[in-house]
N, C-alpha and C positions, 0 to 999 in steps of 0.2 A: 323243256318242249323239245319234242322230234322236229328237227328242219327236214327232213328227207324226205321230198317228193317225188311219186313217179311223176312221169312226164303229163300222163293226163292228169293225176292227181294235182298236179301244180296250173296247168290249163283253167281248171276247175275255179281255184283260187283267185289264180290272176285277173280271170272274170268279174269278181265282183268288188264293187268301188270299197274301198275303206277308208274311215278317219278315225281321227284319236280324240280321247276326252279324257281329260285331264282333272281329276275332282281335287278341292281347295277346301278343306271340309269345316273351316271354323267360324262362326257369325259373334257378332256381337252378342245379338242376345238371342234367340229361338223362338221364332215368329209359333204362336199356338196354333195353328192352321198347318205346318210343316210336317211332313213326315218325309223330309229326304235326309239324309246322311249328314246332318250339318251338328256341332259340339260350340258351345260357349267355351272359351278359351280358360284357363285357371293359370293366370298370370302371362306373363309373353308368349306369342307365339312362336314354334321353334322353327322360324321360317326356313333356314338354311339348312337344317337334317331333314325337313321334310321335303325341300327341294333335291337333297342328296337322293332319298328313297326315290323320289320319282322316277329319277334318272337314272339310279340302279333298277329296278322296275323295269323300265321302259328299253334298257340294253338289255335283260332278258328277256322280256317279250318279243325283240325283232324278229327272229329266226323263225316265228310262227306264221309270219308274214310273207314267207319268199321274197320274190324284190318287189312287192307292191310298196308304191309311195303313199303318204296321205292327203287326201283330197280335200279333207278340211280338219280344223283343229278347234277344239271348243273346251275354255277353260270353264268351268263349273261348280257347285256349292251346294251348300256354306255360301260364304260372299269371296269372290277370288278378290274384289277389290280390295279387302286385306291387307293383299300381297303386294310388296313392290314391286316396280316394274324391271327393276333389275333382277329377282326372282324371274318373273313371268318370262322374262328375254332368255334367261338361262334356259329355261327349257324348249326356248321357240329356236333359240338360236344351237341346242344340241339336236334336235328332231333335224333340223336343215343340214347341219353339218354331217351327219349320218347318210345324207343325199336322199332323205324321206319324206320330204315336204316338198308335195307338185308345185311345180310353177303357177303361180294366181291359185294359190289356196286361199280357202275362206278360214282369217283365224277370228273367233268370237272369245267375248272376254266378257263375262255378267257381274255387273257394276251395282252396290245399291248406293242410291241417294246419300244415305245418311254416311258413307265414307266417300264420299266423290270429292276433289276438287282439281282444280285446270292444273296443276302442275302431274297429276298424278295421271289422269286422262291424256296428258300429252305424252306423258312417258310412257305407257301403252302402247300408243300409236308408233314412239319411234322403236321402242322395241320390236315391232311387228305385227301388233295384232292390228286387223284392218274394218273389225266389224264389232260394236260395243251392245250389250242387250242391258241396259236399266231397267231394275226391278222398280216401277214408280207405284202400281197395284191401285194405288189412285190419289188422285191431287186432294181430296176432301179433306180435312183437317177430323173431323168425326170419324169417318170410316178409316183412315188409317190407324188411331188410336185404339177404334174395334179391333184391328186386324194385328192391334200391338207392336207397328211398325217402328223401328226408332229414328223415320224421318217425318216433318211435316210437311205439309202443303207447299212452303216455298222451298225445302229442299228439294223437293221432286223437282219444281220449274226450273231451280239453278243446275241441277244433275243434266235436266234435258238441253238444258242450253251450252252446260258445256259440250255432251254429246256433240250436239251438233255443230259447234265449231270445229270438231277436233275430226271428227268422222263422217262422212257424206255416206254411211251405210249405218246404222244401227236401228235397232228393238226396243221397242217400248214392250214389257208387261202389264198388263190391267185387267184387274179382276170385277167381276160384279157381280149381282146378287150377295150383296155384302151385307151383313148386323144393321137393322134399322135404314136400306137404303132404299129411296123411292126411284120413280123413273126419270125425273128431274135431277136426282144426284148421278145417275148414271149417263144420264146426255152431258152434263156438265164433265165428267171425267171423260168421256168420247169425245167429245167435242176440242177439249185441251190437248187430248193425244193426238188426233187427225192434227190439229194448229201446230202440232210440235213441230211436222216437219219429217217426223222419223218416216225410217223407207220402210218397217216394219213391222207390225203390233200382235202381240200374243193375248188375247183375249179372251178369259174363260172365268168359266163359274165358279165361285167359291163351293168347294165342295168339304165336308167333315171326313176326313180322314182317319183310321186307325190307328190308335197308339200316338194321338194326338193331343194336345190340352184341350183344345176345341172339341175332338168326340168323347172328352171327361166330363167338360162341362158345355155344352154344346150353347151357341148365343140364339137369337131369335131370327131366322131370316125370311127373305119374304116367302108368301107363300107358294106353289105352282102357275097360278094364273098371274101372279106378280112377277115372279121370276121372269115366263112366257115374255110379258108385257116388254121387261127390259130389256132382254135378249133380242125381240123384236129391233127395238131402238139403238142398241149398238150396233146391231148387222147393219142397219140403213144407213145410219152416219158413216161407218167401214166404207161402204159400198160407193156413197156418195163421195165422199173424200179420194177416190182412186183407187182404193185396195181391194184387191181382188184375193177371196176368199178361198183357200188353196187344201185345206186342210181344216179339220174339226174347230178346231182354235186358234188356225196360224194365218194371217193377212198381209200380203206383199204388195209393195207396188210392182208394176211390171218390171221383170229381170231380178227383184230383189229376196224373192224366195229364201229362206236357211237351207244353203245346201246343205247343210252339218244335219239337222232334222230331216229332212227330205229323204236322206240317208236311211234313218231310220223307218222312215216309212215304205218305203221302197224295199225293205228287208237286205240294205245293204249289211257289209262287215264291218265292225267298230272295237278297237283295242280301248276298255278303258283302263286307266292307270288311277292312282291313289285311293285312298281311305274310302272302301266299300264301293269302289267303282265295278262296274258289271263291263262283260264284252261280250259280243258275238262274231265269231270266227271259223271261217269254210278253212279246214286242214284237211290234207287225206283223203278229199272227195267227202268230209263231213260235216256236221255243222256242230261246235262246242258253244256253249256258254260258258263264264268263268263270271268269279265275282272274286273280289279282292277282301282281305280281312279291312273289318268295318270301324274298328279303334283307331285315332291314329297314333299312339303310342305302339299297339301293337302291330301296324301296318310297316312303321318307320322302321321295328326291329325286324321284322319278316322281309321287309324288302333289301334291305342290308347284307343278310345272310341267305339272300337268293332267290327266296321264294316266298311272296306276298299273296299268292291266291286259294283261298281259303275254300272254295267250291269250284270245281268242273266238271260240268255233263254233259254230253251227248244227246243233242234232242231226236229224239227217235222220228219216226215218220208218223206214227201215230200223233204227234205231238205238231209238224214241222206245219201242217196246214192249218190247223188253229192260230199259232205263232203268226204266219204267213197274214191269215186276213186280218188278227187281231191290228195288226199295222197299215199292209195296204187298204184296207173299206175307211181308213182316216183319210185319206185324199179327197177330195171334193168331185177331181175329176175322174177315179178309179184307176183301175189299171189295164192293160192286155194278159191276158191270159199267157201269154209267151211269157212275161215276167214270173211269172209262176214256176216255168218248166225252169227259166234261167237260174232264178234262187234256192229252188229247192231239188229240182231235180224230177216231181213230182208229175206224174200222168194228171193232165186236167181235168179227165174222167173223173179221177176221184173225189173231185171237189162239185161235180155237175148237180147231184143230187140236192146239196145242201143250197146253191145257188139259185136252183130253180124253186124250193123251198123258200127262199126269201123273196124271190120274184115275185110269187103266186101272192105273197102277203104285202106287194106294192112298197116293199125294201129297197130292191135291187132293180137297177136297169141293165137288161142284157143285150148287148147289137153286137151277134158275130162274136167276135173274140175279144170283146169290150165288156168291162165288167164296173159297173158306177153305181153307189149309192145314190138312191134318190133322195128328195127333198125331208120326206118322211123317213128312210133310213139314216141318214144324218141326223135327225134328231134321237130315233132309237137306235143309237149303233149296237147296242148292247143285246137287243133283240135280233141283230143281223148275227151278231158274232156266236150267240148261244148255238146257233143252228150249224156252227162245225165244231162245238164240242167233241172229244173222241166219246164213242160208244161206252 
């Protein structure tokens, strides 16, 4: 990539905070609802070769950042907790040795209760991970079976206990609106999550995504009225438990918002390495999106050859407004129009007609330069976003 910046172009890039996402793509078993780039291994995971590829990809990508440091590092998947602490530590140390990891950076790793053990969690902490994200999804046996998870309720509780022992900052993923779920079951799940002491909870409704087993063979899900009742119960317990909802599905205790994910919603930059990882980077005064090769084997070959990028495109002005709003309007507190200018360079006047249409429908609240989704807008976010589709 071209690393030559003019002074003006460099200052634009330097003003945009950047995070690093590392994709570790293997899972013991593919969940039927999952549309992420995850793969069941055929034999032993080529852990060392894959980490070599990630490090090569990182080295090749650094010039695109200018002098910026990563303010967050996120290991996602797949199931990152299938990788050893030594491999995770190699990646963290490589970023740190290149003077690319900012002081106090948030370093998150996703873990599956079915692959959790105390020694591994301790190893991650010693390797430099300071935030764990545990994908429990549910504590109920019937729900976990319906979701095709490899862990049971006891595994979920044990994983949470281990996370609390080694991390003072950890997240739990919790799903609701599950096959056969009733309000009582959803309430039991959210009560267990709140009681865990987790600093952050990601709670989201199960949706049937294209190209998944659930899309091909849809399970029976609660109806719309029951879904609404379950959601009200879940959000009520989270609020009563001291969690602040700051994004559509993200609830954190004060000061414990996920800094990495917030960067996406505030339309910051992120470099994604690993099979199928995506990036958004400000370069030469323009915004580009990249996608790495999806297949792990192909990614390892291409990264070793010096170019793991399968797609690179310029985000045009006609798409910038939509992409910004798709992210920023997920924030319950909304945003200042100045953020639109700083992240995209667009004149706020270009957004005013669509903002006003959404406000007239009661979907947005506009106070001076501040834009915020209403309670109705949060519930019908897609209706808000449609207003910003290019003609």
